[in-house]
C-alpha atoms as one frame of an Amber mdcrd trajectory, in Angstrom:
protein
  88.811  43.591  10.087  87.515  43.181  14.170  84.900  41.195  15.022  82.477
  44.092  14.905  78.920  43.491  13.713  77.195  45.807  11.350  73.858  45.823
  11.381  71.732  46.530   7.907  68.136  46.245   8.382  65.876  45.973   5.508
  66.774  43.656   2.482  65.412  45.321  -0.479  67.786  47.025  -2.898  69.827
  49.158  -0.314  69.830  47.302   2.173  71.379  44.318   0.143  73.918  46.710
  -1.521  74.774  47.600   1.692  75.252  44.233   3.165  77.167  42.860   0.439
  79.895  46.064  -0.142  80.331  45.730   3.602  80.921  42.115   3.585  83.056
  41.795   0.880  85.459  44.306   2.675  85.569  41.953   5.275  82.847  42.884
   8.051  80.809  40.950   9.712  77.165  42.063   8.527  73.344  41.122  10.458
  71.055  41.893   7.925  67.283  42.095   9.679  64.060  41.122   6.925  60.711
  40.872   8.535  59.718  39.009   5.339  58.272  36.843   4.713  56.793  36.271
   8.422  55.216  40.017   8.091  54.865  40.890   4.840  54.212  44.959   3.455
  51.548  45.707   1.067  53.168  45.697  -2.097  55.504  42.546  -1.756  54.683
  38.934  -2.404  57.923  36.812  -1.169  60.368  36.655   1.074  63.089  37.407
  -1.405  66.044  40.028  -1.120  66.168  43.035  -3.512  62.012  42.325  -4.741
  61.047  44.963  -7.578  57.674  45.633  -6.355  56.823  48.636  -9.626  58.319
  47.558 -12.279  61.249  45.427 -13.671  62.861  48.175 -15.499  66.273  50.185
 -14.036  65.130  53.013 -16.399  67.786  54.209 -19.381  70.903  52.527 -19.602
  73.082  55.475 -21.792  75.192  58.007 -20.606  72.620  60.680 -21.987  70.362
  60.004 -18.773  71.734  60.592 -15.619  70.432  57.736 -14.351  72.412  55.716
 -16.749  75.457  57.710 -15.271  74.224  56.623 -11.815  74.592  52.625 -12.962
  78.094  53.106 -14.799  79.010  54.854 -11.594  77.670  51.839  -9.737  79.192
  49.750 -11.690  82.532  50.745 -11.111  82.450  50.815  -7.293  81.415  46.552
  -7.647  77.599  47.074  -6.878  75.979  43.658  -6.504  72.465  45.213  -7.915
  74.303  46.179 -10.875  76.236  42.709 -11.224  72.536  40.787 -10.993  70.343
  43.089 -13.003  73.289  42.326 -15.718  72.915  38.548 -15.081  69.098  38.498
 -15.290  68.538  41.209 -17.974  65.874  40.845 -20.481  65.129  43.117 -23.870
  63.522  46.781 -23.185  65.341  49.098 -25.621  67.260  51.316 -24.341  66.573
  50.578 -20.649  67.688  48.067 -18.521  65.163  45.416 -17.451  65.471  42.586
 -15.872  64.031  39.028 -15.235  62.716  40.337 -11.344  61.708  36.840 -10.319
  65.951  35.825 -11.259  66.925  38.805 -10.433  66.061  38.504  -6.501  66.779
  35.126  -6.114  70.468  36.158  -7.676  70.512  39.097  -5.228  69.274  36.839
  -2.426  71.463  33.874  -3.213  74.398  36.175  -3.666  73.974  37.356   0.179
  72.703  34.280   1.717  75.738  31.955   0.971  78.183  34.635   2.101  80.112
  33.214   4.721  80.330  37.215   6.600  76.341  37.720   6.241  74.127  36.758
   9.093  70.148  36.614   7.712  67.891  37.521  10.656  64.085  36.726   9.713
  62.529  39.226  12.097  60.874  42.731  11.994  63.210  45.077  13.805  60.735
  47.635  16.236  63.897  48.911  18.095  67.200  49.915  16.569  70.282  47.742
  17.764  73.239  49.224  19.247  76.189  49.537  17.709  76.880  50.801  13.719
  73.954  50.682  11.568  72.428  50.711   8.377  68.367  51.443   8.539  67.597
  50.972   4.743  63.641  49.382   5.979  62.434  51.468   2.855  59.753  53.171
   1.586  57.556  50.664   3.218  59.005  51.059   6.881  56.564  49.093   9.324
  54.655  51.161  11.500  56.106  49.636  14.557  59.978  50.370  13.151  58.729
  54.361  11.374  57.563  55.083  15.099  60.628  54.398  16.472  62.367  56.451
  14.014  59.854  59.947  14.479  60.751  59.260  18.201  64.354  59.275  17.765
  64.332  62.363  15.284  61.870  64.160  16.405  60.333  64.743  13.085  57.227
  64.383  11.492  57.268  61.773   9.077  56.150  62.286   5.424  54.940  60.297
   3.090  53.483  59.849  -0.457  51.907  57.254  -2.331  53.487  55.236  -4.925
  51.476  52.991  -7.566  51.986  50.011  -9.155  51.302  48.914 -13.137  49.602
  45.693 -13.982  51.213  42.464 -15.642  49.864  40.991 -18.523  50.115  37.580
 -19.189  51.943  37.365 -22.669  49.683  34.301 -24.499  46.715  36.578 -23.485
  47.790  39.408 -25.972  46.237  39.867 -29.179  49.113  40.543 -31.516  47.222
  41.040 -34.868  46.410  44.014 -33.006  49.488  44.809 -31.020  52.297  45.260
 -32.678  56.439  45.377 -32.079  58.243  48.640 -31.852  59.683  51.132 -30.027
  59.507  55.263 -29.988  61.675  56.255 -32.904  63.190  52.620 -33.635  65.119
  53.401 -30.546  65.684  49.734 -29.276  64.572  47.343 -32.137  61.323  45.749
 -31.652  61.630  45.648 -27.925  57.920  46.641 -27.176  54.508  45.858 -27.648
  51.741  48.544 -28.917  48.445  48.240 -28.364  47.197  51.212 -30.854  43.819
  53.367 -30.034  41.679  55.703 -32.323  40.541  58.858 -31.466  37.446  57.497
 -30.181  38.518  54.296 -28.637  40.722  57.075 -26.784  37.954  58.856 -25.934
  35.958  56.093 -24.503  38.610  54.565 -22.683  39.861  58.017 -20.746  35.624
  58.520 -19.770  35.906  54.808 -18.544  38.760  55.935 -16.039  37.616  58.525
 -14.914  33.952  56.669 -14.234  35.722  53.703 -12.916  35.762  52.437  -8.786
  38.673  53.583  -6.788  39.390  51.745  -3.954  38.854  54.434  -1.268  41.030
  55.889   1.307  40.991  55.426   4.936  39.671  58.783   6.448  43.325  59.481
   8.031  45.169  59.263   4.612  46.023  62.032   2.667  47.057  61.656  -1.420
  50.436  62.918  -2.193  51.617  60.918  -5.480  54.777  61.150  -6.249  54.947
  62.713  -9.593  57.275  60.158 -11.496  54.356  57.553  -9.985  50.888  59.004
 -10.591  47.593  56.943 -11.253  46.592  56.790 -14.026  43.443  57.576 -13.592
  45.023  60.763 -11.727  46.378  61.710 -15.015  43.786  61.551 -17.159  42.038
  63.827 -14.287  44.201  66.646 -15.411  42.594  67.142 -18.915  41.134  64.524
 -22.231  44.506  64.507 -23.671  46.918  64.731 -20.757  46.996  60.593 -21.497
  47.889  60.970 -25.422  51.254  63.250 -24.372  52.505  61.128 -21.411  52.247
  57.099 -20.929  50.468  56.698 -24.284  51.875  59.326 -26.652  52.251  57.938
 -30.315  55.176  59.415 -31.231  57.532  57.578 -33.537  55.048  54.813 -33.650
  53.560  53.391 -37.087  50.917  50.654 -37.239  51.568  48.276 -39.649  48.065
  47.798 -40.248  47.127  51.337 -41.251  50.531  52.754 -42.224  49.883  55.745
 -39.899  50.561  56.786 -36.849  47.775  55.756 -33.819  46.062  58.046 -31.965
  47.682  57.378 -28.868  49.326  53.505 -27.915  49.681  52.068 -24.883  52.875
  50.300 -24.663  54.069  46.931 -23.278  57.169  45.924 -21.791  58.554  42.605
 -21.181  58.684  41.276 -17.552  60.511  38.049 -17.572  62.918  36.411 -19.469
  61.008  34.127 -21.164  58.772  36.746 -22.618  55.624  35.785 -20.771  54.554
  38.469 -18.856  54.468  42.239 -20.014  54.239  44.977 -17.640  51.563  47.980
 -18.228  53.790  50.913 -18.816  52.818  53.953 -16.710  49.333  52.281 -16.154
  50.246  52.548 -12.021  46.161  52.385 -10.645  44.158  52.921  -7.727  41.270
  51.330  -9.444  39.641  48.354  -7.964  40.446  44.866  -9.141  36.750  44.560
 -11.217  37.111  47.761 -12.515  41.071  47.015 -13.580  39.749  44.700 -16.062
  36.784  45.581 -17.086  38.336  49.417 -18.195  41.666  47.621 -19.439  40.410
  45.170 -21.944  39.405  47.790 -23.714  41.830  48.549 -25.272  42.467  47.485
 -28.681  44.870  44.011 -28.480  43.470  43.680 -24.530  40.219  41.974 -24.825
  41.021  39.024 -23.493  43.849  39.591 -21.039  44.659  37.453 -18.337  46.518
  39.518 -15.612  49.231  38.334 -13.840  49.065  41.026 -11.165  46.970  43.738
 -11.228  47.808  47.239 -10.302  47.770  49.094  -6.624  48.633  52.012  -4.797
  50.508  51.901  -1.155  51.803  54.022   1.594  55.598  55.073   0.568  57.229
  56.969   4.110  60.765  59.320   3.776  62.043  61.233   6.002  62.800  65.016
   5.959  66.486  64.001   4.936  67.497  67.696   4.469  66.916  68.850   7.931
  67.735  65.013   9.285  71.046  63.738   7.081  74.658  64.599   6.426  75.684
  64.448   3.324  78.039  60.769   4.510  74.241  59.876   4.915  74.689  59.648
   8.970  71.373  60.869  11.136  72.420  63.846  12.108  73.506  64.157  16.334
  73.947  60.006  15.938  77.496  59.156  14.901  76.675  55.261  14.181  73.308
  55.233  12.176  72.829  55.458   8.660  70.097  55.997   7.260  69.717  54.757
   3.060  67.161  53.782   0.101  64.492  55.410  -0.558  63.093  56.382   3.026
  65.612  58.822   2.679  64.008  60.978  -0.252  65.664  59.314  -3.055  63.625
  58.041  -5.764  64.146  54.991  -8.268  65.451  51.316  -7.476  68.933  52.614
  -8.694  69.280  55.331  -6.845  67.942  53.768  -3.647  70.455  50.793  -4.169
  73.571  53.583  -4.502  72.501  55.156  -1.333  73.147  52.352   0.160  76.564
  51.612  -1.215  77.419  55.193   0.106  76.407  54.372   3.565  77.757  51.193
   3.285  81.013  52.857   2.567  80.836  55.287   5.622  79.874  52.506   8.047
  83.370  50.795   6.748  85.228  54.287   7.322  83.506  54.768  10.519  84.389
  51.334  11.738  88.033  51.551  10.808  88.316  55.149  12.382  88.275  56.976
   8.763  86.774  60.072   7.628  83.962  59.351   6.064  83.457  60.461   2.381
  80.917  61.285  -0.280  81.108  61.485  -4.049  81.932  65.038  -6.067  78.980
  67.307  -6.798  79.954  66.409 -10.330  79.075  62.478 -10.335  75.394  61.723
 -10.457  75.231  60.061  -7.176  76.824  62.957  -5.486  74.490  65.425  -6.943
  71.613  63.472  -5.906  72.924  63.085  -2.453  73.840  67.093  -2.043  70.192
  67.816  -3.005  68.004  65.587  -0.519  70.848  66.786   2.052  70.939  70.590
   1.025  69.436  71.902   4.415  68.491  75.067   2.865  65.813  73.128   0.943
  62.218  73.506   1.596  59.217  71.558   0.850  61.278  68.542  -0.027  59.541
  65.663  -2.129  61.284  62.492  -3.398  63.712  62.662  -6.463  65.457  61.139
  -9.197  69.269  61.804 -10.609  69.112  63.575 -13.423  71.069  66.038 -15.273
  69.051  69.003 -13.506  71.061  68.276 -10.117  74.399  68.375 -11.888  76.113
  71.752 -11.441  76.244  73.496 -15.590  79.305  72.897 -18.105  81.825  75.205
 -18.596  81.267  75.326 -21.999  78.390  75.985 -24.377  77.074  72.683 -25.543
  73.366  71.849 -25.839  70.974  69.496 -25.602  72.133  65.363 -26.253  75.958
  67.252 -27.096  75.795  68.542 -23.112  74.585  65.405 -21.386  77.028  63.486
 -22.941  79.703  65.836 -21.812  78.005  65.816 -18.349  77.994  62.011 -18.391
  81.916  61.644 -19.304  82.787  64.759 -16.759  80.913  62.758 -14.080  82.391
  59.229 -14.557  85.807  60.778 -15.101  85.457  62.179 -11.199  83.633  58.887
 -10.001  86.702  57.483 -11.079  89.100  59.749  -9.241  87.136  59.738  -6.193
  87.623  56.236  -6.386  91.146  55.839  -6.625  91.818  58.688  -4.386  90.212
  57.219  -1.230  91.297  53.213  -2.246  87.677  52.308  -3.413  88.160  49.564
  -5.810  86.061  46.947  -5.277  88.964  44.672  -3.966  89.642  47.131  -0.965
  90.233  46.451   2.205  89.589  42.066   2.483  89.212  39.420   0.444  86.161
  39.167  -2.468  84.035  36.281  -1.884  82.829  36.810  -5.379
């Protein structure tokens, strides 16, 4: 490979994956990260690939599109999947990680790579040469303004909320019981059961609690997959009971009956010292969070390792601006990846960084740019977000609804399994046809 350097802006999941994929193929990379010199509203460290909303990379089975996407990434030699498997914690059917160990793993892999130069500074103007912009949904105002100037497009935005984390030793385990819904995953979750009276009191407290106000210029546009708990409660008395607090498949061992509602807690670190309140993103003030969440049975004496918060996430109008290769239309050497392109979720973000890196590599070698088949989880996601006929674009997760239908009449679980198997077969064929096995293009530094 020649001495040309590829710039990667942002060392989140997409940027970290992109930098690694290029370097392992013998490409010199200049990786820019503004943290810790300049922090965002949500990050707490200067580590690469810091997970800020949850420690879960969601379902790991082939019955879900995101589970298929994980396997597609693993076959492509994903650093993020490698790190996740190395720092995994119990989470039933989900792939969850110890956040600190995960970020340290990625940081060390990239920092120790001989072909990756780390530049700790804010980028306000895009550098010359082949560049992957993966600055994330919390892109700094100056870089967002540069991108807006470059595209001539008005930026879009939504709001993303973070769930609280509770110290394990402060949870009353005589009340909270271990179980997974319908027994899937054994006893990986702690469940705080509520009676109907306790549930009603909790919902009333949520609705009346003090919230952090928006600035006058801000307009709240929430992503449905990360809705603040109080906003869900505002939709109706039983919204939470049929949502994140649904008790189906759970029996309280103290009563032998199903609770009216539950609050689930998921292990957040490998040692089991911290638990994440599943689905409890919030915009309540810190004082209100402590008061309201301690109304939950089992959490009366909860010590909060982290309280919830809400921050602005930025994304571009990808159907109008991006080619399926993730290259910016009209700009031959600029690729954009990560949540800023409107893929929602850690796994989807990293996967887009992987694809952007493969195409930056091809561009560097004078090879055609490539896109995964529509039958794959990655290919169907990219096809959706780059479809120029799409209107009212909003962020989206990988899901089976984006994939082409099967020729068979399979239904339900069997249909998903067949779609998953088809996706992996199509991905494997694509990998082999394009010479994308992880060892291609140069020596591996792994």
